[in-house]
DSSP file (Angstrom, degrees, kcal/mol; ACC not computed):
  #  RESIDUE AA STRUCTURE BP1 BP2  ACC     N-H-->O    O-->H-N    N-H-->O    O-->H-N    TCO  KAPPA ALPHA  PHI   PSI    X-CA   Y-CA   Z-CA
    1    1 A T    >         0   0    0      0, 0.0     3,-1.1     0, 0.0    57,-0.1   0.000 360.0 360.0 360.0 174.6   93.1   89.3   88.0
    2    2 A K  T 3   +     0   0    0      1,-0.2    55,-0.0    55,-0.1     0, 0.0   0.669 360.0  73.9 -72.2 -17.0   95.7   88.2   85.6
    3    3 A A  T 3  S-     0   0    0     51,-0.1    -1,-0.2    50,-0.1    51,-0.0   0.554  98.0-129.5 -78.8  -6.6   93.7   85.3   84.3
    4    4 A N    <   +     0   0    0     -3,-1.1     2,-0.2     1,-0.2    -2,-0.1   0.839  47.8 163.4  63.6  34.4   91.4   87.5   82.3
    5    5 A F        -     0   0    0      1,-0.1    -1,-0.2    -4,-0.1     2,-0.2  -0.517  46.6-102.4 -79.2 150.9   88.3   85.9   83.8
    6    6 A R    >   -     0   0    0     -2,-0.2     3,-1.6     1,-0.1    48,-0.2  -0.526  28.7-127.0 -66.7 141.9   84.9   87.6   83.5
    7    7 A L  T 3  S+     0   0    0      1,-0.3    -1,-0.1    -2,-0.2    -2,-0.0   0.831 110.9  53.2 -63.0 -31.3   84.0   89.2   86.8
    8    8 A E  T 3  S+     0   0    0     46,-0.0    -1,-0.3     2,-0.0    -2,-0.1   0.063  85.8 167.7 -90.8  27.2   80.7   87.4   86.9
    9    9 A S    <   -     0   0    0     -3,-1.6     3,-0.1     1,-0.1     2,-0.1  -0.028  31.1-123.9 -45.4 136.7   82.5   84.1   86.3
   10   10 A E        -     0   0    0      1,-0.1    44,-0.2    42,-0.1     2,-0.2  -0.315  27.9 -93.6 -78.5 164.1   80.3   81.1   86.8
   11   11 A Y        -     0   0    0     41,-0.2     2,-0.3    42,-0.1    41,-0.2  -0.518  40.8-162.9 -71.0 146.0   81.0   78.2   89.1
   12   12 A I  E     -A   51   0A   0     39,-2.9    39,-2.3    -2,-0.2     2,-0.6  -0.918  16.2-134.0-124.1 157.7   82.8   75.3   87.6
   13   13 A K  E     +A   50   0A   0     -2,-0.3     2,-0.3    37,-0.2    37,-0.2  -0.960  51.7 126.1-111.9 116.2   83.1   71.8   89.0
   14   14 A A  E     -A   49   0A   0     35,-2.0    35,-2.4    -2,-0.6     2,-0.7  -0.945  69.1 -71.2-157.5 171.8   86.7   70.6   88.7
   15   15 A D  E  >  -A   48   0A   0     -2,-0.3     4,-2.5    33,-0.3    33,-0.3  -0.678  42.5-154.5 -74.7 113.7   89.7   69.1   90.6
   16   16 A L  H  > S+     0   0    0     31,-2.6     4,-2.5    -2,-0.7     5,-0.2   0.903  90.1  48.8 -61.4 -45.9   90.7   72.1   92.8
   17   17 A G  H  > S+     0   0    0     30,-0.3     4,-2.3     1,-0.2    -1,-0.2   0.912 113.1  47.6 -61.4 -43.0   94.4   71.0   93.2
   18   18 A D  H  > S+     0   0    0      2,-0.2     4,-2.6     1,-0.2    -1,-0.2   0.893 111.3  51.5 -65.0 -40.1   94.7   70.4   89.5
   19   19 A Y  H  X S+     0   0    0     -4,-2.5     4,-2.9     2,-0.2    -2,-0.2   0.925 109.6  49.5 -63.1 -44.2   93.2   73.8   88.7
   20   20 A I  H  X S+     0   0    0     -4,-2.5     4,-2.6     2,-0.2     5,-0.2   0.930 111.8  48.8 -60.1 -45.7   95.6   75.5   91.1
   21   21 A E  H  X S+     0   0    0     -4,-2.3     4,-2.5     1,-0.2     5,-0.2   0.921 113.6  46.3 -60.8 -45.0   98.5   73.8   89.5
   22   22 A Q  H  X S+     0   0    0     -4,-2.6     4,-2.8     2,-0.2     5,-0.3   0.897 112.0  51.4 -65.1 -40.3   97.3   74.7   86.0
   23   23 A Y  H  X>S+     0   0    0     -4,-2.9     4,-2.4     2,-0.2     5,-2.3   0.937 113.3  44.1 -63.2 -46.4   96.6   78.3   87.0
   24   24 A I  H  <>S+     0   0    0     -4,-2.6     5,-2.0     3,-0.2    -2,-0.2   0.950 121.6  38.1 -63.9 -49.0  100.1   78.8   88.5
   25   25 A N  H  <5S+     0   0    0     -4,-2.5    -2,-0.2    -5,-0.2    -1,-0.2   0.815 127.1  34.6 -74.1 -29.9  102.0   77.1   85.7
   26   26 A G  H  <5S+     0   0    0     -4,-2.8    -3,-0.2    -5,-0.2    -2,-0.2   0.700 134.8   8.7-100.4 -20.5   99.8   78.5   82.9
   27   27 A V  T >X5S+     0   0    0     -4,-2.4     3,-0.8    -5,-0.3     4,-0.5   0.703 120.8  50.0-124.3 -59.2   98.8   82.0   84.0
   28   28 A A  G >4<S+     0   0    0     -5,-2.3     3,-1.5     1,-0.3    -4,-0.2   0.877 107.4  55.4 -59.8 -41.8  100.5   83.3   87.1
   29   29 A K  G >4<S+     0   0    0     -5,-2.0     3,-1.3    -6,-0.3    -1,-0.3   0.807  98.4  63.9 -63.0 -28.7  104.1   82.5   86.0
   30   30 A D  G <4 S+     0   0    0     -3,-0.8    -1,-0.3     1,-0.2    -2,-0.2   0.696 103.1  48.8 -68.0 -17.6  103.5   84.5   82.8
   31   31 A F  G << S+     0   0    0     -3,-1.5     2,-0.4    -4,-0.5    -1,-0.2   0.271  85.5 110.7-107.1  10.4  103.1   87.7   84.9
   32   32 A L    <   -     0   0    0     -3,-1.3     2,-0.4    -4,-0.1     6,-0.0  -0.722  41.5-178.7 -89.3 132.7  106.2   87.3   87.0
   33   33 A F        +     0   0    0     -2,-0.4     3,-0.3     0, 0.0    -2,-0.0  -0.979  49.0  18.7-126.1 142.6  109.1   89.6   86.5
   34   34 A G  S    S-     0   0    0     -2,-0.4    -2,-0.0     1,-0.2    39,-0.0  -0.575 111.4 -36.3  97.0-162.7  112.3   89.5   88.5
   35   35 A P  S    S+     0   0    0      0, 0.0     2,-0.4     0, 0.0    -1,-0.2   0.400  87.1 123.7 -85.7   2.8  113.8   86.7   90.5
   36   36 A L        -     0   0    0     -3,-0.3     2,-0.4    38,-0.1    38,-0.2  -0.503  41.9-163.1 -74.3 122.2  110.7   85.0   92.0
   37   37 A R  E     -b   74   0B   0     36,-1.9    38,-2.6    -2,-0.4     2,-0.5  -0.874   3.8-154.8-100.7 135.3  110.4   81.3   91.2
   38   38 A V  E     -b   75   0B   0     -2,-0.4     2,-0.3    36,-0.2    38,-0.2  -0.953  13.1-173.1-113.5 122.4  107.0   79.7   91.8
   39   39 A L  E     -b   76   0B   0     36,-2.7    38,-2.7    -2,-0.5     2,-0.4  -0.873   6.9-164.7-115.3 147.1  106.9   76.0   92.4
   40   40 A V  E     +b   77   0B   0     -2,-0.3     2,-0.4    36,-0.2    38,-0.2  -0.997   7.5 178.4-132.4 130.1  103.9   73.7   92.7
   41   41 A E  E     +b   78   0B   0     36,-2.8    38,-3.2    -2,-0.4     2,-0.3  -0.983   5.3 179.9-127.2 143.1  103.9   70.2   94.1
   42   42 A S  E     -b   79   0B   0     -2,-0.4    38,-0.2    36,-0.2    -2,-0.0  -0.987  36.6-134.9-140.8 150.5  100.9   67.9   94.4
   43   43 A D        -     0   0    0     36,-1.7    37,-0.1    -2,-0.3     3,-0.1   0.493  49.8-122.8 -80.9  -2.1  100.3   64.4   95.7
   44   44 A G        +     0   0    0      1,-0.2    36,-0.1    35,-0.2     2,-0.1   0.442  64.7 136.4  80.6  -0.4   98.2   63.9   92.6
   45   45 A K        -     0   0    0      1,-0.1     2,-0.4     2,-0.0    -1,-0.2  -0.347  54.4-110.8 -77.8 164.9   94.9   62.9   94.4
   46   46 A V        +     0   0    0     -3,-0.1     2,-0.3   -29,-0.1    -1,-0.1  -0.792  30.8 175.1-104.3 137.8   91.6   64.4   93.2
   47   47 A F        -     0   0    0     -2,-0.4   -31,-2.6    38,-0.1     2,-0.4  -0.760  16.2-168.7-136.9  86.9   89.4   66.9   95.1
   48   48 A E  E     +A   15   0A   0     -2,-0.3     2,-0.3   -33,-0.3   -33,-0.3  -0.650  21.2 147.9 -84.7 130.9   86.5   67.7   92.9
   49   49 A Q  E     -A   14   0A   0    -35,-2.4   -35,-2.0    -2,-0.4     2,-0.4  -0.983  49.7-102.4-155.5 157.5   84.5   70.7   94.0
   50   50 A K  E     +A   13   0A   0     -2,-0.3     2,-0.3   -37,-0.2   -37,-0.2  -0.753  55.0 145.9 -84.2 132.4   82.4   73.6   92.7
   51   51 A F  E     -A   12   0A   0    -39,-2.3   -39,-2.9    -2,-0.4     3,-0.1  -0.978  50.4-105.8-158.1 163.1   84.2   76.9   92.8
   52   52 A K    >>  -     0   0    0     -2,-0.3     4,-1.5   -41,-0.2     3,-0.8  -0.858  22.2-143.1 -94.1 125.5   84.6   80.2   91.0
   53   53 A P  H 3> S+     0   0    0      0, 0.0     4,-2.2     0, 0.0     5,-0.2   0.856 101.0  60.3 -54.6 -35.8   87.9   80.4   89.1
   54   54 A I  H 3> S+     0   0    0      1,-0.2     4,-1.9     2,-0.2     5,-0.1   0.873 102.0  53.0 -61.5 -36.6   88.1   84.1   89.9
   55   55 A D  H <> S+     0   0    0     -3,-0.8     4,-1.8     2,-0.2    -1,-0.2   0.920 109.0  47.9 -65.6 -43.8   88.2   83.2   93.7
   56   56 A V  H  X S+     0   0    0     -4,-1.5     4,-2.3     1,-0.2     5,-0.2   0.901 111.1  51.1 -64.0 -40.7   91.1   80.8   93.3
   57   57 A S  H  X S+     0   0    0     -4,-2.2     4,-2.8     1,-0.2     5,-0.3   0.862 105.9  55.6 -66.9 -34.5   93.0   83.4   91.3
   58   58 A V  H  X S+     0   0    0     -4,-1.9     4,-2.0     2,-0.2    -1,-0.2   0.927 110.2  46.1 -60.8 -44.8   92.5   86.0   93.9
   59   59 A V  H  X S+     0   0    0     -4,-1.8     4,-2.0     2,-0.2    -2,-0.2   0.957 117.1  42.0 -63.3 -52.1   94.0   83.7   96.6
   60   60 A I  H  X S+     0   0    0     -4,-2.3     4,-2.4     1,-0.2     5,-0.2   0.929 114.3  50.4 -64.0 -46.9   97.0   82.7   94.5
   61   61 A D  H  X S+     0   0    0     -4,-2.8     4,-2.5     1,-0.2    -1,-0.2   0.890 110.9  49.7 -60.9 -40.4   97.7   86.2   93.1
   62   62 A N  H  X S+     0   0    0     -4,-2.0     4,-2.4    -5,-0.3    -1,-0.2   0.916 111.2  48.2 -65.3 -43.3   97.6   87.8   96.6
   63   63 A L  H  X S+     0   0    0     -4,-2.0     4,-1.8     2,-0.2    -2,-0.2   0.898 114.2  46.4 -66.0 -39.6  100.0   85.2   98.1
   64   64 A I  H  X S+     0   0    0     -4,-2.4     4,-2.2     2,-0.2    -2,-0.2   0.922 112.0  50.9 -67.2 -43.4  102.4   85.6   95.2
   65   65 A A  H  X S+     0   0    0     -4,-2.5     4,-2.2    -5,-0.2    -2,-0.2   0.898 110.2  49.8 -61.6 -40.4  102.3   89.4   95.4
   66   66 A N  H  X S+     0   0    0     -4,-2.4     4,-1.5     2,-0.2    -1,-0.2   0.869 108.2  53.0 -67.4 -35.9  102.9   89.3   99.1
   67   67 A A  H  <>S+     0   0    0     -4,-1.8     5,-2.5     2,-0.2    -1,-0.2   0.911 109.5  49.3 -63.7 -41.3  105.9   87.0   98.6
   68   68 A K  H ><5S+     0   0    0     -4,-2.2     3,-1.7     1,-0.2    -2,-0.2   0.910 108.3  53.2 -63.7 -41.6  107.3   89.5   96.1
   69   69 A K  H 3<5S+     0   0    0     -4,-2.2    -1,-0.2     1,-0.3    -2,-0.2   0.818 106.2  54.0 -62.0 -30.3  106.8   92.4   98.5
   70   70 A S  T 3<5S-     0   0    0     -4,-1.5    26,-2.3    -5,-0.1    -1,-0.3   0.267 119.1-111.7 -90.5  13.3  108.8   90.5  101.1
   71   71 A K  T < 5 +     0   0    0     -3,-1.7    -3,-0.2    24,-0.2    -2,-0.1   0.769  58.9 163.5  66.6  28.1  111.7   90.1   98.7
   72   72 A A      < -     0   0    0     -5,-2.5    -1,-0.2    -6,-0.1    23,-0.1  -0.459  30.2-164.9 -71.7 148.7  111.3   86.3   98.4
   73   73 A N  S    S+     0   0    0      1,-0.3   -36,-1.9   -37,-0.1     2,-0.3   0.368  76.6  36.6-111.1   1.0  113.0   84.6   95.4
   74   74 A Q  E     -b   37   0B   0    -38,-0.2    20,-1.5    -7,-0.1     2,-0.4  -0.973  56.1-179.5-151.3 138.2  111.0   81.4   95.8
   75   75 A I  E     -bC  38  93B   0    -38,-2.6   -36,-2.7    -2,-0.3     2,-0.4  -0.998  13.9-161.3-133.6 137.5  107.4   80.6   96.7
   76   76 A K  E     -bC  39  92B   0     16,-3.0    16,-2.2    -2,-0.4     2,-0.6  -0.970  10.0-159.5-127.1 132.3  106.1   77.0   96.9
   77   77 A F  E     -bC  40  91B   0    -38,-2.7   -36,-2.8    -2,-0.4     2,-0.6  -0.951  11.7-170.2-107.4 116.5  102.6   75.7   96.8
   78   78 A H  E     -bC  41  90B   0     12,-2.9    12,-2.7    -2,-0.6     2,-0.5  -0.938   5.3-163.9-112.8 113.7  102.4   72.1   98.2
   79   79 A I  E     +bC  42  89B   0    -38,-3.2   -36,-1.7    -2,-0.6     2,-0.3  -0.863  15.4 165.8-105.6 121.7   99.0   70.5   97.6
   80   80 A T  E     - C   0  88B   0      8,-2.8     8,-3.1    -2,-0.5    -2,-0.0  -0.899  30.6-145.8-131.5 162.5   98.0   67.4   99.6
   81   81 A H  E     +     0   0B   0     -2,-0.3     6,-0.2     6,-0.2   -35,-0.1  -0.794  15.5 178.3-128.6  85.9   94.7   65.5  100.3
   82   82 A P  E    S+     0   0B   0      0, 0.0     2,-0.3     0, 0.0    -1,-0.1   0.757  74.0   4.7 -65.5 -23.9   94.8   64.1  103.8
   83   83 A S  E >  S- C   0  86B   0      3,-0.7     3,-1.7     1,-0.0     0, 0.0  -0.946  88.0 -91.4-151.2 172.0   91.3   62.6  103.4
   84   84 A K  T 3  S+     0   0    0     -2,-0.3    -1,-0.0     1,-0.3     0, 0.0   0.844 122.1  36.7 -57.8 -40.0   88.7   62.3  100.7
   85   85 A G  T 3  S+     0   0    0    -38,-0.1    71,-1.8    70,-0.0     2,-0.4   0.068 108.7  75.8-102.3  25.2   86.8   65.5  101.5
   86   86 A L  E <   -CD  83 155B   0     -3,-1.7    -3,-0.7    69,-0.2     2,-0.4  -0.997  49.8-171.9-142.8 137.6   89.8   67.7  102.4
   87   87 A V  E     - D   0 154B   0     67,-2.5    67,-2.5    -2,-0.4     2,-0.4  -0.995   8.6-161.0-127.1 137.3   92.6   69.5  100.6
   88   88 A H  E     -CD  80 153B   0     -8,-3.1    -8,-2.8    -2,-0.4     2,-0.5  -0.947   3.0-169.6-114.3 136.6   95.5   71.2  102.2
   89   89 A I  E     -CD  79 152B   0     63,-2.7    63,-2.4    -2,-0.4     2,-0.6  -0.955   4.0-165.9-126.4 111.6   97.6   73.8  100.4
   90   90 A E  E     -CD  78 151B   0    -12,-2.7   -12,-2.9    -2,-0.5     2,-0.5  -0.867   5.3-167.9 -98.3 124.4  100.8   74.8  102.2
   91   91 A V  E     +CD  77 150B   0     59,-2.8    59,-2.8    -2,-0.6     2,-0.4  -0.956  10.4 175.1-116.0 119.5  102.3   78.0  100.8
   92   92 A T  E     -CD  76 149B   0    -16,-2.2   -16,-3.0    -2,-0.5     2,-0.3  -0.956   6.6-178.5-125.7 143.5  105.9   78.8  101.8
   93   93 A D  E     -CD  75 148B   0     55,-2.3    55,-0.7    -2,-0.4   -18,-0.2  -0.902  28.6-135.8-132.3 166.3  108.2   81.6  100.7
   94   94 A N        +     0   0    0    -20,-1.5    53,-0.2    -2,-0.3   -19,-0.1  -0.074  63.9 118.8-112.6  32.9  111.8   82.5  101.7
   95   95 A G  S    S-     0   0    0    -21,-0.2    52,-0.9   -23,-0.1   -24,-0.2   0.151  86.7 -67.9 -79.6-159.1  111.2   86.3  102.0
   96   96 A R        -     0   0    0    -26,-2.3     2,-0.1     1,-0.2   -25,-0.1   0.690  69.8-145.3 -68.8 -20.0  111.7   88.5  105.0
   97   97 A G        -     0   0    0    -27,-0.1     2,-0.2    49,-0.1    -1,-0.2  -0.429  44.5 -20.2  83.0-163.8  108.8   86.9  106.8
   98   98 A F  S    S-     0   0    0     49,-0.5    49,-0.0    -2,-0.1     7,-0.0  -0.560  74.6 -99.0 -85.5 144.3  106.4   88.8  109.2
   99   99 A D    >   -     0   0    0     -2,-0.2     3,-2.0     1,-0.2    -1,-0.1  -0.326  28.2-127.5 -57.5 136.5  107.3   92.1  110.7
  100  100 A E  T 3  S+     0   0    0      1,-0.3    -1,-0.2    -3,-0.1    -2,-0.1   0.698 105.5  71.0 -63.6 -18.1  108.5   91.6  114.3
  101  101 A K  T 3  S+     0   0    0      1,-0.0     2,-0.8     2,-0.0    -1,-0.3   0.668  77.7  91.9 -71.1 -15.8  105.9   94.2  115.4
  102  102 A I    <   -     0   0    0     -3,-2.0     3,-0.1     1,-0.2    -4,-0.1  -0.719  53.2-177.9 -85.7 111.2  103.2   91.7  114.7
  103  103 A D  S    S+     0   0    0     -2,-0.8     2,-0.5     1,-0.2    -1,-0.2   0.942  75.5  30.8 -72.7 -48.8  102.4   89.7  117.9
  104  104 A L    >   -     0   0    0      1,-0.1     3,-2.1     0, 0.0     4,-0.3  -0.951  69.6-149.5-115.6 121.7   99.8   87.4  116.4
  105  105 A T  G >  S+     0   0    0     -2,-0.5     3,-1.3     1,-0.3     4,-0.2   0.702  92.9  76.4 -64.1 -15.7  100.1   86.5  112.7
  106  106 A D  G >  S+     0   0    0      1,-0.3     3,-1.6     2,-0.2    -1,-0.3   0.768  79.8  72.4 -63.7 -23.2   96.3   86.3  112.7
  107  107 A R  G X  S+     0   0    0     -3,-2.1     3,-2.3     1,-0.3    -1,-0.3   0.791  79.5  73.1 -61.9 -27.6   96.2   90.1  112.6
  108  108 A I  G <  S+     0   0    0     -3,-1.3    -1,-0.3     1,-0.3    15,-0.2   0.688  92.4  57.0 -64.4 -15.3   97.5   90.1  109.0
  109  109 A F  G <  S+     0   0    0     -3,-1.6    -1,-0.3    -4,-0.2     2,-0.2   0.436  82.3 111.5 -93.6  -0.3   94.0   88.9  107.9
  110  110 A E  S X  S-     0   0    0     -3,-2.3     3,-1.9    -4,-0.1    14,-0.2  -0.495  82.5 -97.4 -75.3 143.3   92.2   91.9  109.5
  111  111 A K  T 3  S+     0   0    0      1,-0.3    10,-0.2    -2,-0.2    -1,-0.1  -0.396 107.6   8.6 -60.9 125.1   90.6   94.4  107.2
  112  112 A G  T 3  S+     0   0    0      8,-2.2     2,-0.4     1,-0.3    -1,-0.3   0.357  90.7 136.5  87.5  -5.7   93.0   97.3  106.6
  113  113 A F    <   +     0   0    0     -3,-1.9     2,-0.3     7,-0.7    -1,-0.3  -0.636  23.5 153.3 -80.6 127.3   96.0   95.8  108.4
  114  114 A S        -     0   0    0     -2,-0.4    -6,-0.0    -3,-0.1    -3,-0.0  -0.994  39.4-169.6-151.7 144.6   99.2   96.3  106.5
  115  115 A T  S    S+     0   0    0     -2,-0.3     2,-0.2    -7,-0.1    -1,-0.1   0.273  83.4  52.3-111.7   6.2  102.9   96.6  107.3
  116  116 A T  S    S-     0   0    0      2,-0.1    -2,-0.1     0, 0.0   -47,-0.0  -0.468 108.8 -83.0-120.3-165.8  103.7   97.8  103.7
  117  117 A D  S    S+     0   0    0     -2,-0.2    -3,-0.0     2,-0.0     0, 0.0   0.279  92.7 114.9 -85.6  11.9  102.3  100.5  101.5
  118  118 A G  S    S-     0   0    0      1,-0.1    -2,-0.1     2,-0.0    -4,-0.0  -0.152  80.4-109.4 -76.5 175.8   99.5   98.2  100.5
  119  119 A S        -     0   0    0     -6,-0.0    -5,-0.1     1,-0.0    -1,-0.1   0.646  40.8-123.3 -80.8 -16.8   95.8   98.7  101.3
  120  120 A G  S    S+     0   0    0     -9,-0.1    -8,-2.2    -8,-0.0    -7,-0.7   0.711  87.9 101.7  78.0  19.8   95.5   95.9  103.9
  121  121 A L     >  +     0   0    0    -10,-0.2     4,-2.8    -9,-0.2     5,-0.2   0.627  55.3  79.2-107.7 -18.7   92.7   94.3  101.9
  122  122 A G  H  > S+     0   0    0      1,-0.2     4,-2.2     2,-0.2   -60,-0.1   0.958 101.6  32.8 -58.5 -60.4   94.6   91.5  100.1
  123  123 A L  H  > S+     0   0    0      2,-0.2     4,-2.3   -15,-0.2    -1,-0.2   0.808 117.1  57.5 -71.3 -28.2   94.9   88.9  102.9
  124  124 A Y  H  > S+     0   0    0    -14,-0.2     4,-2.1     2,-0.2    -1,-0.2   0.940 109.7  45.1 -61.3 -46.6   91.5   90.0  104.3
  125  125 A H  H  X S+     0   0    0     -4,-2.8     4,-2.9     1,-0.2     5,-0.2   0.889 109.3  55.9 -64.7 -40.0   89.9   89.3  100.9
  126  126 A V  H  X S+     0   0    0     -4,-2.2     4,-2.6    -5,-0.2    -1,-0.2   0.932 108.6  47.3 -57.1 -47.0   91.8   85.9  100.7
  127  127 A R  H  X S+     0   0    0     -4,-2.3     4,-2.1     1,-0.2    -1,-0.2   0.901 112.7  49.3 -63.6 -40.5   90.3   84.8  104.1
  128  128 A M  H  X S+     0   0    0     -4,-2.1     4,-1.8     2,-0.2    -2,-0.2   0.932 112.1  47.7 -64.1 -45.7   86.8   85.9  103.0
  129  129 A V  H  X S+     0   0    0     -4,-2.9     4,-0.9     1,-0.2    -2,-0.2   0.927 112.6  48.5 -61.6 -46.0   87.0   84.1   99.7
  130  130 A L  H ><>S+     0   0    0     -4,-2.6     5,-2.8     1,-0.2     3,-0.5   0.874 107.1  56.7 -64.2 -36.1   88.3   80.9  101.4
  131  131 A G  H ><5S+     0   0    0     -4,-2.1     3,-1.4     1,-0.2    -1,-0.2   0.890 104.7  51.9 -60.1 -39.3   85.5   81.1  103.9
  132  132 A E  H 3<5S+     0   0    0     -4,-1.8    -1,-0.2     1,-0.3    -2,-0.2   0.726 108.0  52.8 -68.7 -21.0   83.0   81.1  101.1
  133  133 A M  T <<5S-     0   0    0     -4,-0.9    -1,-0.3    -3,-0.5    22,-0.2   0.181 124.5-103.2 -96.6  15.9   84.7   78.0   99.7
  134  134 A S  T < 5S+     0   0    0     -3,-1.4    21,-2.1     1,-0.2     2,-0.3   0.882  84.4 125.8  61.3  40.7   84.5   76.2  103.1
  135  135 A G  E   < -E  154   0B   0     -5,-2.8     2,-0.3    19,-0.2    19,-0.2  -0.795  46.7-154.7-126.7 168.4   88.1   76.9  103.8
  136  136 A T  E     -E  153   0B   0     17,-2.3    17,-2.0    -2,-0.3     2,-0.4  -0.914   4.2-156.2-134.7 162.1   90.4   78.5  106.3
  137  137 A I  E     +E  152   0B   0     -2,-0.3     2,-0.3    15,-0.2    15,-0.2  -0.993  10.7 177.9-141.7 136.6   93.9   80.1  106.2
  138  138 A T  E     -E  151   0B   0     13,-1.8    13,-2.3    -2,-0.4     2,-0.3  -0.901  13.8-147.2-129.8 162.4   96.4   80.5  108.9
  139  139 A A  E     +E  150   0B   0     -2,-0.3     2,-0.3    11,-0.2    11,-0.2  -0.922  22.7 150.0-131.9 155.2   99.9   82.0  108.8
  140  140 A G  E     -E  149   0B   0      9,-2.2     9,-2.8    -2,-0.3     2,-0.1  -0.953  49.9 -58.9-164.1-179.1  103.2   81.4  110.6
  141  141 A K  E     -E  148   0B   0     -2,-0.3     7,-0.3     7,-0.2     5,-0.1  -0.399  58.4-111.9 -70.2 150.9  106.9   81.7  110.2
  142  142 A G    >   -     0   0    0      5,-1.4     3,-1.8     1,-0.2     7,-0.2  -0.090  53.3 -56.1 -73.6 178.4  108.5   79.7  107.4
  143  143 A P  G >  S+     0   0    0      0, 0.0     3,-1.7     0, 0.0    -1,-0.2  -0.253 128.4  13.9 -55.7 143.0  110.8   76.7  107.8
  144  144 A D  G 3  S-     0   0    0      1,-0.3     3,-0.1    -3,-0.1    -2,-0.1   0.701 131.0 -72.6  60.9  21.0  113.8   77.4  109.9
  145  145 A G  G <  S+     0   0    0     -3,-1.8     2,-0.3     1,-0.3    -1,-0.3   0.559 106.8 117.3  75.4   7.4  112.1   80.6  111.1
  146  146 A K    <   -     0   0    0     -3,-1.7    -1,-0.3    -5,-0.1   -50,-0.1  -0.818  66.6  -7.8-109.3 148.8  112.7   82.3  107.8
  147  147 A G  S    S-     0   0    0    -52,-0.9    -5,-1.4    -2,-0.3   -49,-0.5  -0.245  90.1 -65.3  71.2-158.2  110.0   83.6  105.4
  148  148 A A  E     -DE  93 141B   0    -55,-0.7   -55,-2.3    -7,-0.3     2,-0.4  -0.954  34.0-158.2-134.1 150.9  106.3   82.9  105.7
  149  149 A T  E     -DE  92 140B   0     -9,-2.8    -9,-2.2    -2,-0.3     2,-0.4  -0.996   4.5-166.7-129.7 136.2  104.1   79.9  105.7
  150  150 A F  E     -DE  91 139B   0    -59,-2.8   -59,-2.8    -2,-0.4     2,-0.6  -0.983   7.2-155.5-121.2 133.9  100.4   79.8  105.0
  151  151 A Q  E     -DE  90 138B   0    -13,-2.3   -13,-1.8    -2,-0.4     2,-0.5  -0.945  12.1-172.6-110.1 115.5   98.2   76.8  105.7
  152  152 A I  E     -DE  89 137B   0    -63,-2.4   -63,-2.7    -2,-0.6     2,-0.4  -0.921   2.1-175.0-108.9 131.4   95.0   76.6  103.6
  153  153 A R  E     -DE  88 136B   0    -17,-2.0   -17,-2.3    -2,-0.5     2,-0.4  -0.994   2.1-179.1-127.7 126.3   92.4   73.9  104.3
  154  154 A I  E     -DE  87 135B   0    -67,-2.5   -67,-2.5    -2,-0.4     2,-0.3  -0.991   4.8-174.6-127.7 131.4   89.4   73.5  102.2
  155  155 A S  E      D   86   0B   0    -21,-2.1   -69,-0.2    -2,-0.4   -70,-0.0  -0.816 360.0 360.0-122.0 162.6   86.7   70.9  102.8
  156  156 A K              0   0    0    -71,-1.8   -70,-0.1    -2,-0.3   -22,-0.1   0.451 360.0 360.0 -82.3 360.0   83.6   69.7  101.0
């Protein structure tokens, strides 16, 4: 990944929302070229958990790369904590959205499924990584039917 982590990276115990915000603002933005703006908003609450930094970077990097492929000029990560042991991350972009040929957006997480020239492994890997973190991801159309929205939920 772009963060230059060792592949055998150890687990760390940290505030997941704060780590995501720092990663986006301190690492991911440095590798953006072109018109894509990356925004992060957080409710400021704490969700301390053990996780591998490499796993978090895989999730963020894949979502940003997919937004760029869909010609988005903005992607937003909104981090909230609806309860003490739960964090929600809503990721929205204003790109082309999902191909109309896709009946169920859940298909985009299947191994090998792609509507671009990609390998079809990115979102599959994202779902696997989040599963290992006690998390889930779902996808849908963005606000006003434009772009894409991803709902990530991680619990302790």
